[in-house]
N, C-alpha and C positions, 0 to 999 in steps of 0.2 A: 304502415302504422306501427309505431314503437311498441314494445313490450310494456305491459302495465307494471308500474312499480308499486303501486297500492292496490290490494286486492280485498275482496270481501272476507271479513273475519280478522283482518289485521288490527292490531292495537296502534292507535295513532294519537298524536299530540297536536292540538290546535296551535298554530304559529302566530295568527294575528286575528284582530277583531275583538267583538264583545266577549267571546269565550276563550280568549287567549289563555294558554296554559292548561286548559282542561283536557283530559284524556277520555277516550272512548273506543269501542270497536266499530269497525266499518260495516254497516248493514247492507249498503247497496253502493254500487259504482255505476256511474252514468258517463261512459267514455265519450259519447258523441257530444255531451254538453260540457265535459271537462268538470264534472261535479261528483261529490261523494256524499252519502247520507251517514252520519255518525251518531251512535246511540247516546241520548242524553246531552247532546250539543246542538246549538242553533234551533232552539225550541220556538216554533211559530204558533200563535194563538189564532184560531179561526172561529169567529162568532157565527154559530149556527142558529138559524131560525127554527122554531118548533114545526115539525112536520108529522105526517101520519106515521112514518116509520120511526121518527125520533120525537115523540110528543113533548118531551121535556126541553129540548133545545139546549142552549148553553155554549160554553166555550170549549172547543177541541184543541188540546195541545199536542203537537207532534213535531218530530224532527224534520226540518227543511233541508234540501240539499245545499251544500256549500262548495266553493271553488276547491278543487284538489290541490291547487298551489298553496292554500292556507293550512293544510295538514302536512305532518311529517310522521313517518313510521317511528314508533317508540322502541328504543333499544331495551335491553334486559333491565337497566337501571331506571327505566321510565323517561330518560332524556330523548329528545328528537335526534334522529340521524338520517343522513341521506342514503340512497340505495344504488348500488351499482350491481351489474350482472357479471358473473365469472362462470368459467366452464370447470366443474369439479367432478371427477369420475365420469367424464364424458357427458355430463348433463349441465344445462344452463340453469344456474341457481341465483337467487337473490341474496346479496350480501351487504350487511350493514357497514357503512364506511368507517365510522368511529371505532367499532369493536373488532371488525373483520369476521364476525360470526355469521353463518347462513341464517336466513330468516325462514322460518317454517311456512309452508303453504302451498 
């Protein structure tokens, strides 16, 4: 399996879909499904019936997983960039293709 280019805590930009152009941090990565959960993006509304634990019921809004191919890591200037791996000081690190800077993580 290939190394993960997008990890939890990364700042990402949505490349396509209804939330195109929005940015957020990765809350969760689901590698088996090829999906990520991004804070404040791809909000799904779930209508909940009143129950004993939640007598009010109502609408739950939360982030839904989205395809990892729809997001790209945000560079320092906030624009999307691709990621490559390089060996620096004997360690394998992620590098932004546009700027050439290492990505913290």
